[in-house]
N, C-alpha and C positions, 0 to 999 in steps of 0.2 A: 270177584273176590275183593273184599275191602283191603286197602292198603294203608299203612301208617305213613303220614307225611315224612319227607326226608328228615326234617328237623327232629321229629319225635323218635325216629329210629336211631339217629345219632345220639340223642339224649338218653335213650334207653340202654344203648350199648355202652355209653360211658358212665353210667351210674349217676348221672346228674338228674335231679327231679325235673320232670317236664313242667313248664310254666302252666298256670291255670288262668282262665278268663277273669279279669278284674271285677266283673260284674257277676260272674257264676264260678265261684271258687271250686266247685265240684267238677268243672269241665276242663280237661287238659287241652291245650292247643299250642301250636308251633307258629301261630300268626300274631303279629303285633301291629299296632297302629303306627303308620308312617309318620305321624306328627309327634305324639307323645311317647311312642314306643311301649305302651302298656299292651299286655297280651289280650287278645279278644278271641272269642269262639266264633264259629261260623254264623250263629244266630245273631251276634251283636256286631259283626264287622259290616262296614258299609263301603261299597266300591267307590274308589276315587280315581282321578286321572292317572295316578301312579300308586299302585298297591291298594291298601285298605285303611280305613279310618275308624276310630271308635265313635260311638254315638255322641259322647261328650264334645269331641272336637267338632263334629259335624254341627252340633247344636249351637256351639259358640261361634261357628263360622271360621274357625282357625284353619281349617283344611282348605279353604278356598283362596286364601291370600287376601281377602277383602274384609272389611268391617262386617260384623254380623248382620247389620241392617241391609247390607247388599243381597242377602239371601231371602229377605222377606218378600212376600208377594206384592206386586205392584199394579196399579190401575193402568189403563191404556196410556194415560198422559205421564206416568211415572209416579204418581202419588201413592201414598201408603193406603192399603186396604183397610178400611175401618169396620168395626163390629156393627155400628149404626150408620148406614150410608146416607141417612137423611137428617143427621144431627144439625149441621149448619143450616139446612133448609128449615128445620123446626125453630131454630133460634131466630132467623130472619123473619119468619112468619110471626113469631111471638113479639118481636120488637115492633113490627107494623101494627099488630092488633093492640099492643099496649099503647102506642102513640095515638092510635085512633080512639081508644077509650079516654085517653088523657085529654085530648082536644074536645071530645064530646062533653066532658065535665067542665073544662075551662076553654071555651071557644075563642077567647082572646088570644090563646097561643098560636092560632093559625097565622095571624097576621105577622107574628114575630119568627115563625119558622118557615114560611112559604118562600118559593123562589121569586125574587123581585129584583129587577135590574137597577132602577133608580126612580123613585116616586115620592111625591109629597104625602105625608101621613098627617092629617089634621088632628089626630087624637093621640095622646092627650094634649089639650092646648098648652102652649101656642103651636104645637105641631113641629114636625121635623122631617128632614129628607131621609128616606130608608132605602135600603137595597144593597146588592153586592158591590155596586160601585162605590158605595159609601164605606167600604171596609167590612161589610157583614158577609164575609166569604162563607161562613157556616151554613147559610141558606142553600148553597149549592149541594150540601149533603143532607141537611135536615129535611129538606123538601122531598127526598127520595123516600122517606118513611112516613109522609104525611098524607092522610086522606080525610075527606070530609063526609062524602056520601057513602052510604052502605053498599050500593051497587058498584061504586068505583073500587072500593077496597075488596069487595067480593070477587070481582073479575081478576083483579090483580093477584089476590092470594090464591085463587084457583090455578092461574097460570104458574105462579111460583111453586105450588105443590106438584102439579103435574110434570113440569119440566125440570124443576130443581133436583128432585130425588135422583133421576136418571143421570143428570150431569154431574152431580156430586159423587155418585158411584163410579163414573167413568173418569173423572179428573182428579179426585181426591179432595179433601176438605179445603186445604190452603189455596189451591188453584181455582177451585170453584168460588170460594169467597172473593178472590181477586177479580174473576170474571163478573161476578154480581156487582161489586162495588164500583169497578171501573166502567161498566156499562152504564150504570145509573149515573155515574159522575159525568161521563161523556154526554148523556142525554141532557143533563142539566146545563152543561157548557154550551151545547148547540142552541138550547132554548134561550139562554142568556144572550147568545150572539145574534139570533134572528128575530126572536119575539120583540114586541114593543117594550120599551124600558119600564113602562108602568103596568105591564100585564103580569098578574100573579100566576104562578104555576105550581103544581104539587102532584105527588103520586109516585109509585114505584114502577110506573110504566116503562120508563127508560131501561131499568135493570131487567124487567121481565122480557122486554123486546131483545135485549142482549141474550137472554136465555134462549129465545126463539132462534136467533141467529146461530148461536152455539150448537143448538140441537140439530140444525140443518147441516152444519159442517160435520158433526159427529156422525150423523147418519150416513153422510156421503162417505166418510172415512171407513165406516163399517160395511159399506156396500148394501145398506138397507134400502128398502123402497121409500123414496123421499116424497112421493106424491101426497101422502096424508099431511105431513108437516108443511109442505109447500101450500097446500090448499088452505090449511089452517092460517098460515101466515098471510096469505093473499087476502083472505076474509078480513083478518084483523087490520091489515093496511087499508082496505076499503072502508071499514068503519073509521079508521083514523082520519081520512081525508074527506069523509062525507058527513060525519056527525059534527054538530056544532059543539064548542067549548072544549075541544080536545086539543092538548098541546102536541101537535104532530112532530114538533121539532125534537122533543125528548124521545119519541118512538124511533125516529130515523137515526139520531145520534146514538142511542142505545144499540140499536140493530147493527149499525156499522162497526161499533166498538166490539160487540159480541162476536161477530164473524171474524174480525181481525185477531182478536184474543184466541179464539177457538182454533183458528188455523195454525197459529204459533204453538198452541198447546199440544194438538194431536198430530201435527205433522212435523214436529221438531225431530231431527235425527238423534238416535239414542245416545251417541257419544257426545253430543252438544246439546242435549235436552234442556238442562237447567239454564244454560246461557241464553238459548234461543227463547225459551219461555219467559224468562225475566226480562230479556230485552224487548220482547213483544209488548208486555205489560207497561214497561217503562215508556216505550214510544207512544202508546195510547194515552198514558197519564200526561207526558210531556205535551202531546198535541192538545189535549183538553185544557191544560193549564195555559198553553199559549193562546187558545181561543179566549179564555177568561181574561187574560191580561190585556189582549188587543181590545176586547169590548170595554174593558174598564177605562182604558186610555181614551177610547172614543167617547165615552159617556162623561168623562171628567175634564 
């Protein structure tokens, strides 16, 4: 037998009208939201740790005691889940392709944007000393987006597309972008430190190798079979050290930075996640800057 809730029986006996649901005025109810105290019917009420809440309070996050953003879905690393998980990857790929087309039309830009420690440039007369050690620090970044050969940019962009989308979805946009840029910068810094001061270097390989390292860390964290990515990484490292004309320093620097950043990203404890992730990125950046400063002092 159906029974009337105690509140309804009391209301009926006292002649006081029974409250109706604020969303369904035709439905009587003796239940109210524990936050805003508006009456809600069984269809509208949402279970909470104490009592029930109305849909509006749940939607606004007011019933949790936290900011509404705290109730939004998060990635493995704590980033916001985006509608397009490849947006940053597409933007990075577009920038690389745009720079490639630009230097194809204006080949002279390559010499102005490539990574160079310190070297004499005879053109235009009477010539000048160029390079990072001469204050052209921007070369450490511009070289990350610079390619001259079709095969070179083809391999790097394929790697960016294959690895980038999965990492962007797992880390979130801002964390993924930090991983890419810091890995590329670390690769440039190690190249600047080890390579001959007059040896030019360019390409997104440092950043892509950072994605390789981060993918291995992520797969280990998810307990996936790591053999495919390890085999692929090993093959790329073989090519790195056996083919001529490859700046292996950028590959190694980007790989080390990518692994370090990814460990901080996916293994950070939830209660200190932001601090650990920010601190990891800051340490990689400071280490890279320290290498650049030390090499600059040595060359000047």
